[in-house]
C-alpha positions, -999 to +999 in steps of 0.1 A: +066-424-179+041-425-149+024-389-140+050-389-112+081-389-127+072-365-152+065-342-126+099-348-113+116-343-144+098-308-149+109-298-115+143-306-122+148-285-154+134-256-136+156-260-107+183-259-133+173-232-152+168-210-120+208-221-109+221-207-146+198-175-141+216-169-105+254-183-118+250-210-087+274-240-091+266-270-073+286-277-046+308-304-052+324-330-026+365-322-022+388-349-027+422-331-021+433-314+014+430-275+009+462-267+021+484-296+002+515-307+019+549-296+011+563-330+001+537-331-026+515-356-012+473-354-008+463-374+023+452-354+047+471-344+078+472-370+106+450-355+139+468-336+163+474-354+198+461-333+225+492-318+247+488-318+284+509-292+298+517-301+336+516-332+358+483-351+366+474-347+400+484-382+414+461-380+445+427-358+453+433-325+466+403-327+492+391-350+514+357-358+531+349-343+565+349-373+578+388-383+570+393-352+581+384-351+614+394-391+618+419-395+647+457-397+635+474-430+637+499-433+666+534-433+647+551-436+684+575-406+670+545-380+683+574-364+698+597-356+678+590-332+645+606-350+615+600-351+577+584-380+561+600-399+532+602-431+515+623-463+528+643-485+505+644-522+509+670-534+526+682-558+492+665-544+466+645-566+441+663-584+414+659-569+381+667-582+346+696-566+330+732-555+340+739-549+370+745-515+386+784-511+380+785-478+403+773-495+438+798-485+459+811-504+487+796-489+510+759-495+497+772-530+491+781-534+526+749-516+544+724-532+521+705-503+528+729-473+522+723-459+489+746-436+473+726-398+466+703-409+492+682-382+504+684-359+538+682-379+566+649-378+594+665-367+625+646-363+656+639-331+678+658-350+705+695-358+712+706-389+688+735-398+711+713-396+739+690-422+724+718-441+711+734-442+745+697-454+760+699-490+738+729-500+763+728-487+795+698-501+809+698-521+844+683-556+849+651-552+864+634-587+864+639-621+870+647-641+843+616-661+829+609-700+840+598-727+816+576-753+820+573-791+806+561-780+778+587-757+771+571-722+773+582-694+791+567-676+819+573-640+832+559-628+864+554-594+857+538-602+824+520-634+828+500-629+793+533-633+775+542-671+767+566-672+745+578-707+736+611-698+716+643-680+734+659-654+713+692-680+714+668-712+699+653-685+673+688-676+659+705-712+663+677-724+642+676-697+615+656-666+616+656-632+594+672-647+564+704-640+587+702-605+582+684-593+615+721-574+625+732-561+593+746-525+595+715-503+595+706-470+579+679-455+601+665-426+585+646-413+616+678-411+633+702-400+604+729-427+617+744-460+607+737-487+636+766-518+636+781-540+651+752-540+683+753-580+679+777-575+704+755-571+731+740-603+728+751-625+761+779-647+745+766-679+752+737-672+730+759-674+700+788-694+707+797-714+672+772-695+651+793-676+619+780-638+626+784-632+590+761-656+580+737-660+611+734-626+621+748-599+603+749-612+569+747-581+545+713-599+524+691-616+533+693-650+526+663-678+531+682-709+529+695-695+564+660-694+581+646-729+598+619-733+569+639-721+540+618-694+530+612-655+528+590-641+546+582-604+568+592-572+558+630-553+562+637-532+594+637-500+567+596-512+560+593-514+599+606-480+605+584-461+575+553-480+589+560-464+627+567-496+645+593-491+658+601-471+687+632-452+686+642-445+717+643-481+728+648-503+700+661-488+669+655-527+652+624-535+666+605-563+677+635-592+679+659-568+697+632-552+720+630-593+733+667-601+734+670-570+764+634-581+779+644-615+782+677-607+795+656-584+826+652-548+808+620-531+815+610-502+795+579-478+786+575-496+752+570-533+768+529-529+770+527-521+731+554-548+722+535-573+742+501-567+725+517-568+693+532-607+700+497-613+714+482-604+683+506-623+661+510-656+679+491-654+711+466-675+717+440-661+694+468-644+673+465-642+639+492-660+628+487-689+647+453-690+640+462-688+602+482-716+608+461-745+626+436-739+604+458-750+576+464-784+597+424-787+594+424-777+563+452-805+547+439-831+575+475-831+590+478-843+629+510-841+634+535-814+636+555-802+604+590-792+614+614-788+586+639-814+584+621-839+610+596-861+599+586-887+576+605-882+540+574-870+516+552-857+546+530-826+540+546-794+545+519-772+562+525-736+552+566-731+555+560-693+551+530-692+578+553-713+606+588-693+599+564-661+605+554-676+642+591-683+643+602-647+642+574-639+673+591-667+691+564-692+688+559-724+671+531-749+671+537-780+689+520-809+695+495-800+722+483-773+701+476-792+673+457-821+696+442-792+712+427-777+677+416-811+663+397-817+694+379-787+694+366-794+658 
């Protein structure tokens, strides 16, 4: 034993003697819980999870000064005092599991009417006056002319140049056949139905109304390009894109009335929306032409026409443009390729 180990052993003995003199017991690690469980288990109890009382906030309660001072976006109902509620889709998405047997006949026929729906939004203005304004209007403009390229021209709106008429849109297939389905407007608190009857009889002669116009469920097969696209009227209403005093169903209803000669305070806005979507520099028009360019396609794709197996250039964007009374034609594509 070396000198260091000898000193260590001697120190241990002195400490043990001191513990005995002071009656101090050495500390032994505890192997069992201080409070054994009633079932005799010696396992330590599981740690309890912290309970959170109340609901967590879903949105910040404060906003920056910049956001607070930003101007409010217009929703075209500035003169109406309304409450904001979430609006349902016209046709609920299908999910797995059993079908809901409690749906009423009204639910199935109206599509957007739900059982136990929340209180309607009723503006300050008289709803009957608004409804009356949809039909009591007089022709204030001449019918549009059409050039050799089948583009429509309106004398008082030279920058509005659609190349599809409302009749052509309906006959070729648009809006999944459900545009004129019974509609419950949450803003007005009423159900709108049968307003397809205001269309000129010649426009819908031979069409099955409940397939091409008032189908309670959106059917992609009805559309010209056999695809789904766009949002429901309820979503348009929630976004503030509908001027209820003029056209409760929105853009296409406005177009049918404008085409027939009605003029109203909402014309500038609707023409502006058309230009942003499918005008010469419109978003969807440019998107579609670029897709032709990326695929190297120089011939216009049209559903049901052309050679079998030919490339289909974005049927969804084609259908979107069709909903805005515009279709890309060969002259547009030739001009696009010439510009490239």
